C-alpha positions, 0 to 999 in steps of 0.5 A: 639663394631663396627667392621672394614670390608675389604671394608673400611665400618665400620659395626655398631651393628644393632638390628635384627628388626631395622626399615628401615624408621627411621633413629636412630643415633646408626644405622649409619655407615660409606659407603665403600671407594672403588669400590669393597665395594660398588658393595657388597652393590647393591641391590635397583637398581637389584629389579628395573632391574626386574621390569624393564625389563618385560612387557614394554620390553617383550610385548610393546618393542618387539610390536613397533620393530614388528609395526616400524622396526628399525625406532624408536630405538632411542627412545628406547635408550632416554627412558632409558637413561633420566629417570635415572637422576631423578630416582637419584635426588628422591633417593638422597632426600630420602636418606638425608631425611629417607623419601620415595617419596610419603611422599615428593610428599604430601610436593609439593603444592597444597594440596587438603585434606591431599594430595597433588596433586601428591598423588592423581595423583599416585592414578589415576595412580596406578588404571590405572596400575593394567590393566598393571600388571593385563596383566602381569599376563596374560602374564605369565598364558598364557605362562604356559597354552601354556607349559602345558595346564590345564583342556582344550586346551592351551590358553582356558579359563578354562586353563588360569584361573587355571594358572593365580590363580596359578601365582598369589597364588605363587607370595604371597607365596614367599612373605610372610615374607615381607623381603626386603632380600627375594625381592632382591635375588628373583628378582636378579637371575630373572634380571641374567636369563633374561639378559643372555637369551635375550642379547645372543639372540639378538647377535646371530641373525646376523647369522641367516636368520633374521640379522641386519646390520649397515644400519638398526642401522644407520636407527633406529638412524635416530629420525623418528616417523612412522605413524601409531606407536605414540600410542605404542611409548608413551606407550613404553616411559611410561614403558621402562627404568625406569617410574614414578612408579619405580622412586618412588617404588626406594626410598622405596627400598633404604630405606629398604636396608639401605642407609637413615638408615646407613647415619643416622639423620641429625645433623649437623655434618661433619661426617653425611655429609660425611656419606651421601656422601659415600653412596650417591655414592653407591646409584649411583652406584647401579642406574648405574648398574640398567641403564646397564641392563635395556638398554641392555635388552630393545634394546635386545628386540626391535632389535629381534621384528624389525629384526625377527617380523617385516618382517613377519608382526608378530605383538604381540595382545591379548592373542596370544601374546605369540605364536607370541612372540614364533616366535623370537625363533622358526623362529632362533633357529628352533621348539625345542626353544619354549620351552626355550622362554617359560621358558624364558617369565614366568622367565621375566613375573614372576618376574615383578608380584613378584615385583610388588606384593612386592612394591605396598602393600609398596606403598598404606600402604604409602598412607594410612598412609598419609591419616591417615588410619594406622600408617606408623611410627609403624613398626607393623602396616606397617607390617600388612598392607603390608602382608594384602594388599600383599594378597588382590592387586595380586587378584584384577589384575588377575580379571582384566586380566580375564575381559579384556583379552588382555595382550598387550592393558592392557600394554599399558594402564598402560604405558600412564598412567605411562608417564602422572604421569612423568610428574609430578614426574619431577616437584616434583624432582625440588621443592624438590632438593631446599627445602630438598637438602642442597647446599653441595650436589647439588652442582656437576654441572654435575649432574645438567646439566644432571638432566636439559637435563633429564627433558628437554626430559622427558616433550618434550617427554611427551608433544609431546605423547599427543599432537599427539595422540589428532592430535594436533601436526604440520602436523596432 
């Protein structure tokens, strides 16, 4: 029998090995009816925050602050704020249809073979993103090498190689079970530590020699792009906040958490519609909490780079990135704080590696299913393929780092690719909105208006960034 819970939800009996990607009537359950109950069902957004608050913030955003000062503070705010509405729209389609994003992208014409054009674009983007993930592994290895060199001096080739192997192996071993709850628990710990450390330091800066005031913050909101910062600004817009790949990944975490399964298959009944509305409210709260965490951390990283590194002319580059970034801590708190920074950097970057190692194999398995290589709907075949790719993909990313050995450049390459893919995701979201979301669930005018503004901002900044990179904007 079903049992009633204190948060207003009814817990239906669910098989221990229920397929999170299958919708069955017996798995459906009403959503919690109060705020406290909804909080208990958060999770996908916190995993997303742990993945988002990493390379983009620690490396690209801090580098942008170091290079541009406070001038681009406005872009940081826009970058984190405008994307969440597209993320929310895509997740709504997933919960109502029980299908992940890549499956939906195939429905957006024209098709090329078995896949839609956006699927092929995702494949191309993910190959570019491999450089970014390699850069994250490299950044983690660099921090570990400085903290505890192995077989050579810190940042030596041998020490970096050994630590890169250790970091990669650790991420793989953590994810061997392949279960959602393991990923959720690891990433909640990671994002909590990140937020406390970086936000605390940003708040402490006004009490140091590198303090900032209202004048600097006002300059940062003047909507200007200083000369020489367009490239890194484009990369930052692609990476910081919820990027296109994170939006795509979020739909898989929503499914594995159970939002769609608990909503149940669409049987056309009013009961199912109300369940859907309830779980969509949970999802929106989940997205809101994720956005708040991402915004706080991103602004903190940028302000620290602008306040501490910019006045000294320090810009993170190459494998010396970690040493340069350590000035954030040593110049404000003293030499002892380098250990605090290195521990924080390892936590930030390693949690991103774990998140990527958990999510990317799922997306590639889904892609192989769409191509007819594996049976995505066979839970055993899907789980086996995800596990194999979890073993195979991270070593590829690590090898790219050992080849290029420039974490900042590698992260920026992934960021530019993500910015281009983001434009395609906006197109897909609007298409899926009118083909897979009933009018009842898109009747909220405020959410529609926010989606319009979000889409327009993404398209404008994306096109402007590409034209600026090509030197085709007015005044170039």
